[in-house]
Residue, then its C-alpha position, 0 to 999 in steps of 0.5 A: x787035094x786044094x784044101x789039104x794044100x791051103x790047110x797045110x800052109x794055114x797051120x804052116x803060118x800059124x806055126x811061124x806066128x807062134x814061133x815069132x811070139x816066142x822069140x819076141x825081145x823082151x824089153x829086160x834082160x837081167x842075168x846079162x846085168x846082174x842088177x849094174x845098170x850098163x848106158x848104151x854105147x853112142x853109135x858114131x856112124x850116124x849122122x847126127x842133125x838139129x832141127x830149128x829152135x822152138x820158145x815154149x810160150x812165156x820162157x826166155x830159152x830156145x830149145x834145139x832138137x838133136x837127133x839122127x839124120x834119117x835115110x830111106x831107101x826107095x828101093x828102086x833100080x835105075x835103068x842102069x841096073x845101079x843100087x838104090x836111091x835113098x831119100x833123106x829125112x832133115x826133119x827130126x822132131x814134130x811140135x805141138x802146144x807144149x810139146x816136142x816128139x820123136x827119137x830125140x839123141x838130145x835138146x839143147x837149150x839157149x837162152x834168149x839175148x846169149x849165144x851159149x847153148x846147153x845140152x840137156x845131158x851128156x849121156x846116151x838117151x832116146x827121148x820119145x817127148x818133151x813137155x812144157x807144163x805151162x798152166x803150173x809153171x806160169x802158177x808156180x813161177x817156176x816152169x817146169x819140163x817133163x820128159x818120156x825118154x829111154x836111157x838104159x840098154x835093158x835088153x842088152x842088145x847095144x843100142x838105145x830104142x822103142x825095145x828098151x824100157x821108158x822113165x821119166x824125167x823133169x828139168x828146170x826150161x833151162x835144161x837144168x836139174x835134169x832128174x829121173x823120177x821113175x824107178x830103174x828098171x820100170x817101165x813107165x805106163x802114163x802120167x798126168x798134170x792135176x793144177x790144183x794140186x800142183x801134182x804130176x801123177x804117173x804110173x809105172x809097171x815093175x817086172x816082178x816075176x823077172x820073165x823080161x816082159x810086162x804082162x798082167x802079172x807085173x805090178x803097176x806102181x801109182x806115184x806123184x810128183x809134188x812140183x812146189x817141192x824144192x827137190x822132186x821125190x816120187x811118193x808113192x800112193x794106193x788107189x787100188 
């Protein structure tokens, strides 16, 4: 009888897991958008905070990461039965060599010796990585930043998060000339700098079967950017 009981539980868990997979949130919803780009709404209830500024080696700009103040519930009640106590995290980004990571709402740029601070963008975005291409920048005398970010509410849930499509952008170290180089509704897979060619190679995947998810039935696109060019334009190539 005990064996039958656990067998029934196992079947139920499998069914629940299957149902969970079936209702997994898609990254793209097409019917609602009808091909029209809709920016995400700004969540005015969040408290904005900035980390201390970062200076990439060899540059004349400070970069201020801006994001939301994180609040974590401890879940423990006091002996008087009051509600759970919250913890605050005042750190919104991490810095490694020539790279800033996090879930950032913006980056702000300040030239050394100036009090003026300029935002990277005035549109809602979620920046995951901001990378300074130091080696090629030193060689070309053109200081370039690369960003992986979400810029559209592609799944139409009213917010920008990791469930939306990741895109690729470039800018100058000042934050000027912010340029989207990946195509709309194509998910960024990865990118790689080839210094000998002064090229930034990247791959994206397109939901060609329009099921809202990226899978083995979709098409992978191969592109590169010529960083010596005045205009950063994606050029396709076919290695297959």
